[in-house]
N, C-alpha and C positions, 0 to 999 in steps of 0.2 A: 816488165820485171825489173825491180830495183835492187841494188846492192845495199843491204842493211847489216849493220854491226850491232850485236848485243854484247854487253859486258856485264858479267855477274860472277859471283863466287862466294865462298863462305858458307853460312848456314842455309838450311832449307828455306827460311823466310825470304832470302834473296834469290835463291835458285828456282823455287817452284813457280813464281810468277813469270820468270824469264822463260821457263819451259812452256807454260801455257801460251804466252805471246808467240813464241817460236812456232808452235803448232798452228796457230791461226795464220801467221804470216806465210808459212809454207803452203797452207791451203790456198792462199791468195796468189801464189806463184812467185814469191820473192826469193832472192838469193841471199842466204843468211851466213854470217860468220860469227863465231863466238870468240871473244877475246877475254881471257881469264888468267888466273894464276896457275901455279903448278898443280893445284887440286883438280883442275879441269879434266885431267886424264881419268878421274874416277867417275865422271858423270855417265849415267845411262840414259834411257828414254830418248826423247827428241833431242835434247842438248848433246847427248853422246853421239848423235848421228850428224851433227853439224861440222862444217869445216872449223877447226879450232886452232887458235893461235895463243900460245902462252907467253906472258910477259912477267917480269918481276913485279912483286907487290909486297909491301911490308906493313905490319900493324904498328901504329904509333900510340894510340890511346891505351892506357892501362899498363904501360911498361915503364921501367926505370929509364933514367936519362940515356944510358948507353943503348938500351933497347930501342928507345925512341929515335936516336940518331941512326941506328942501323935500319930501322923501319923506314925512316925518311929517305935514306940513301937508296933503298930498294924501290921506293915509290918513284923517285926522280929518275932512276935508271929505267924503270918500267915505262914511265911517260915518254922518255926518249925513244925506247924501243917501239912503243905504240905509235909514236908520231911517224916514224919511218914506214911502219906498216900501213897506217891509214892514208898517208900521202900517196903511197903506191896504189892502194885500193880505190881511193876516191868514192867512199860510200855515200849514198844519198842521205843517210841519217845514222846517228849513233845513239843507242838507247842503253842507259845504265840503270842498275837496280840497287845501288847503294852498297855499303860495305867497302872496306879498304881495297878489295880486289878490283873494284870498278874504277878506282881513282886514276890509274895510269891512262887508260883508254879515254876516259872522259876529259881529263886534263889535256891530252894530246888533241882530241877533237876540238876543244876550245881554242887551242893554239892555232889550229888550222882553219878556224872559223867554219867548221862543218855544222850543219843542223844537228841539234842535240836535244834529247829528252831524258829526264830522270824520273823514275817511278819510286815513290815512297810507300812502303807497305804499312808502316806503323802510324800511330796517332801523334808521334813526335818525329820531326824531320831529323834523320840520322846525321851524324857528324860529317860523313863523306858528302852526303847530299846537301848539307848546309854550306859546305865549302864551295859546292858547284852551282848552287841554286841561282845566283845572280849572273852566271855566265851561260846558262843553257837557254835553248830556244823555248822550251816548255817544261813545266813541272806537273806531273800527274800524281794523284794521291789515291789512297784507298778510302780515306775518311774525309768527310766534309770539313771538319775542323781539325787542323793539324798545327800542333805547337812548334815553336822555334823556326817558323818561316821567317827569313829576313824581311825587313820592312820593304814594301814596294814590290815584292815578288808575288805574282798571281799564280794560282794553281787551278787545275781542272780535276774534279773528282771523277775517276773512271772506275773505281772499285779495285778490289784485290783479285787478280786473275787466279782462278783455281783450276784444278785438273778436271778434265771432261767427265771423269767418273763421278765426281761430286755433282756436277750440273745434271747428269743423267738421272740422279735420284731425287732431284728437287721436288718433283711432283708427287713423291710418295706421301700419302696422307699421314698426319700425326697418329701414332698408334693408339688403339683404344685404351681407356683407363678405367674400365669397369672393375668392380670389386673382385672379380675372379681372374682378371688379366694379369700377366706377368708385368713386373716393373723393371724395365731394362735400363741399366746405368752403364754408361760408357766413360771410362777414365783414361784420359790421354795426357801424357807428360811432355809432349813435344818430341823433337828428333832425338833428344838425349835422355828421355824419361824425366821423372821428377821424384826425388826421394821423399819429399814432404807428402806427396799423395800416397806413397806406399806406407808412410808412417801413420797417416790419419784415416784414410778412407776405410780400410778393413775394420778398424775399431768402431768407427761411426756407424757402419752398416750393421755390425754385430749388435750395437746398442739400440737398434730400432725396435719398436713394439713387435711382438711375435707375429701378429697377422701380416704386417708388412714384410718382415724378414722372410716369411714362407713364400712370398711372391717375387723375391729378388732374382734377377738374372743379370750378372755382372760381367763386363768385359773390362779388363784393366791392363794397360801397358805399363811395364816396369823396366827399370834398368836390369840388365842380366844378373848383376850381383845381388839384386833384391828379390828375385823370383822365389827362391826357396823360403825366405822368411814370410813373404806375403802369402804364399800358398799355405804355409803353416798357420798363419793368422786366420785365414778363411776356414781351414779345417777345424781349428779350435772353436770357431763360431758356428760350426755345423751348417755352413752354407754350401750347397751342392752345385748350384748353377753358376759356376765361376769359370771364366776363361782368362788365362794369364799368358802373356808373351811379351818379349821385348820389342816385337814388331808384328803388326797385323797387316796383311796384304789386302784385306777386304774392309778397310775402314769406311769407305763410302756406304756399303751395305749396312754395316753395324751402326753407323751414324743415322741412317734412315730409319732403322728399327728402334733407336733409343728414345726413351722418354726424357732422359736428362743426361747432359754431359758434365763431367767434372774435369777441369783441365787447367793447364797454364794458359796464358793469354797471348801466345805468339800470334803474329798476324795471320798465318795460314789457318791455324785452329779457329780463330774467331771468325774469319771469313767463311770457312767451310760450315760452321754452325749457322751462320746467317743465311747462306745460300740454301741450305737444306731446310732451315727453319726449325732448329732444335734448341730449347732453352739450355743455358749453361751456367754452372757455378764456376767462376774463374778466380784462380789464385795466381796473381802476377808474380813473376820472378823478381824478388826484391832487389837484387843487385844488378839488374839489367842496365846497360848504359843508357843514361837519360830517362830511366824509368819508363821506357816506352810501353812495356806490357801493361802497366797501370792505365795509361792513356787508352790502349786498345780495349781493356776491360770496361773502362768508364763509358766508352762509346756504346757498347752493347747494353750496359746497365741503364744508361740514360734513355735508350730506346725502349726499355721494358722487356728486352729479350734475354736477360740474364741477371746474375747477381755477383758483384765483386766482393771477395773476402780477402783482405790483406793476409799475407802469410803469418804475421805475428798474431793474428786472431784466429787462424785456421786450426782449430782444436777438435778433438774427437767429440767433446761435449757440444760445441757450437754447431758442428756439421750435423751431428745426429739430430739436434733440435730442428735445424733448418730442413733437413730431409723429411723428418716426420711431418712438419707443417705442409710441405709441398706435396708429399704423397697422399696426405689426407685431404688435400684440396686440389684435386686434379684439374679443376677449371683454371687454377692459377698457372699450372704448367702449360695447359693448352693455350691460354692467352699469351704467355711468354713465347711459346713456339711461333704463334702468328706474328708477334712483334718482331722477333728475330728475322723471320722470313721477309717481312716487309722492308727491312733495311738491307737485305742481301742484294748483291749485284751479280746475277748469274752470267751476264754477258760482258763482264769486265775485260776479258781478253779481247773481245771484238771492239769494245770501246777504246782500249789502248791501241789496238791495231789501227783503228780509224784515225786516232791522233797522230800515230806514226806516219801514216800516209798523207795526212794533211800538212805535216811538218816537213817532210823530206823534199828535197829539190836536188837537181843535178849541180854539184859544186862547180863554181865558175873558174876553177883553175888555181885556187889558192890565193892567200893574201900576200901583200907585199912584204918583203923581208923585214922592214923596220916595224910594221904593224904587228907581224907575227912575233918578233922578238919582244916587243912590249907586252904582248899577251902572255908569253911564256914567263917573263919575269914576274908578272902579277900572280899567275897560277902557282909558280914556285914559292913565292912569298906566303901565300895562304896555306899551302901544304905544310910549310915549315911551322906555321902558327898552330 
């Protein structure tokens, strides 16, 4: 049994793979500690059961100069706090999942010359991971092609770890698409919902030819503030088989039953569609940092498992025409489902756990003071940049 530190925080895209890895490593008998920021107290599931240490962390990108300085100060203080914690724990490896909440612990592990791994969920290496990529022992990715990797940095594609409930429905056959079968559409907006989907999807479904409209069975996730108007839009369209909520606890089962997914292109959403093998129309968040959702959507589009529609082209008219074509050519949907499944990685958590075990070692007692001080100065300089 080895001591392993996981560090994650922020959005679900960073937290979900950490949860999946934690479950796998616990099954293998390892001793896990989570290092995160103040939001770690809110985690449930497997992460909520781990020994948890909270350190300071601050966001730098997307803030004014004073906000950037405050965020930098919090990161540096958090790195100092994390270094004292890790020096006492002497973990065999530290695994980070990106986002500013992971920077303090990963920077501290680098200062202490501990074995380290970063996992990148998206098709673009995030800013935190870019800063750390040249200093860690290994870089694991969800996609084969990842943009913004620093020159000379190798990576190993392990896939995007998904929750076990998704893996459990992977072998569910693609639903029948005969002329009398329901057409099940699953609309997901990510952890925060997506207003554009609430604006466009109901009108597009209402505009479908009557024979298709009568067969529709719609599940749509909406922001709480959008639920009433979306429900009213479906009522006006006289669509009866509609389920609306701001959260669905049974997404794996609904995904397995779906003929088509319409969604944002967050890493978890794309990975889950690929693992289960369901075609998706993806509308990337246009203002995402580094436009990483477009890269995610392009990966699925290029594999033949879905279709990317930029938000500025995502209109009622365009979506209605696309849906009509797809529903009237079910063989296209079925082929896309197979293509999506072919690029899914259902054992990503196990692959990442294998990499963790191959990377970890018992620390040799720490580096010399001069060497550690040099590393700290280098890491501090890059955080400031």
